[in-house]
N, C-alpha and C positions, 0 to 999 in steps of 0.2 A: 421623834419621827425620823430624824436623821439616822438613828441606829437601825431602824427597820429597813431603810433604803439600802444600807450597807449589807445587811443580811440577805436581802433580795438580790443585790448585785453579786455577792459572793456565791449564792446558790445558783444564779444564772450562769456565772462564769464556770463554776464546777460542772454544771450540766452540759454546757457547751464543750468544755474540754473533754468530758466523758464521751460525748457524741462523736467528736473528732477522732479521739483515740480508738473508739470502737470500730471505726473504718479501717484501722491499721491491723490487718492480719486476721480478724475474726470473720471475714467474709468468705463466701463460697469460693472454691478455687476457680480461677479463670482458665479457659482453654489456652494452651500454648499455641503460638502462631506456628503455622506450618513452615518448615524450612523452605528457603527460596529454592526454586527449581534450578538444578544444575545438570548440565549435560555435556557430553563430549561429541563433537560434530566435526565433519571434514569440509562441509560446504554450507552456504547460506540456505540452500534448499533443504538439506538435512536438518538444519536448525529450525527452519520454519515448519517443517513437517511434524515437529514435536507438538505444535499447537500452542506453545507457551509464549513465543516471541514472533513478531511479524518478520517477513522476509527482509523488509527494509532495515529493521533494527538489527537483524542477524548480519546482513551485509555490512552495515556501518561498524558494528563492534568487531567483526572479523577483520575489516580493513584496518581498524585501529590496532588490533593485535598483530597484524603483519608489520605495521610501523614499529611496534614494540620489539618484535622479533628482529627486524633489521637493525635497530639501534642497540638492543641489549643482549642479544644471544651471544654466548661465548664465541670467540674467534680464535683461530689457530693459524700460524704462519705457513704450515704445510699440511698436505692431506694426511701424511703419515702421523703427525701429532694429533690431528683431529680423530683419525680412526683409532689411535691408541687410547684416546679418552672417551670417545662416543660409541665406538664399535663399527664393525665392517658394514658398509652400505648405509651409514647413517649421517654422512657428511655431504655438504654441497659447497661448491666454489662460489664466491661472491665477486663478481666482476667489479663492483663498486670500489672495493678496497683490496682486491687481490688476495683475500684470505679465505679460509674455510670456516664453516660453522655447522652446527647440527641441523639436520634437515627438519623443517617444519612439517608435522604430520597431521595435526588436528588442533582443535580449539576447545578450551573449557569455557562454556557459556553459562553465565548466571543470569537468571531472569529477575534481576533487581530493578529498581527504578532509579536511574536508567539501567538497562542491561549492560553487562560487562563481558569481556572475553580475554582469555590468556592464550598465548601460543603454547602448544604442547609438542614435545619431542619424544623419541623412543628413549626408554630408560637405558643408561649406559651398560655396557657389558652384557646385554641380553636379558637383564632382569625383567620380570613381568611388569607391565603397566606403562603408562605415559608419565612424563615429568614436565614440570614447568621450569622457568628460568631459575627459580629459587630452589630447585630440586625437590619440590613436593611431588609425591607420587599419586597417581590416579589410576585405579584398577577397576575392572568390571565387577569385582565382588563387593564394591561399596554400594550398599542398598540405597543411598541417597544420591546416587549419580546414575544418569541415564546415558547409555551409549547408543548412538545411531547404528544402523546396520553396517554402514560403511566404516564407521569408526571401530566397530567390533572387528571387522575384517582386517583393518590396519593393525589393531591390537594383536590379533592372532598371528598375522604375518611377521610382526616384530618378535613375538615370542618364539616362533619357529627358527628365526635367525640365530638364536643363542646356542643352538646345538653344535 
């Protein structure tokens, strides 16, 4: 009798293992999650008008992005060195430390949980698009990125300045 129980146990273990392995790869494909909403905005109202994030959340993450801008934006000791690196009309003086830095133009907002924002600047030397502190470029031809009307206007104004 003992032999019969081992056979049943081996059969049950094999059946269980087969059932578990059958779930690995043989199932119908799942739908991929939609990418998180990302947009370029200039104000909290712009951001909230997207319908993806509340005005309060937009305000909060934009304020946090301003703090990031003030702490981490590149700085230059003179306006001349800032303009040489960032481009004409793209620098601002900071009274806090007496230096120059790139002018903050917009925010990249991601509707994640919780939402996030990055400060955006004109791309140096008049190249098309905005850039973040890490020099990643964001352009209006990215189909996964929404530009508010005002951000689009800022984008176009910066592109004109390169001529």
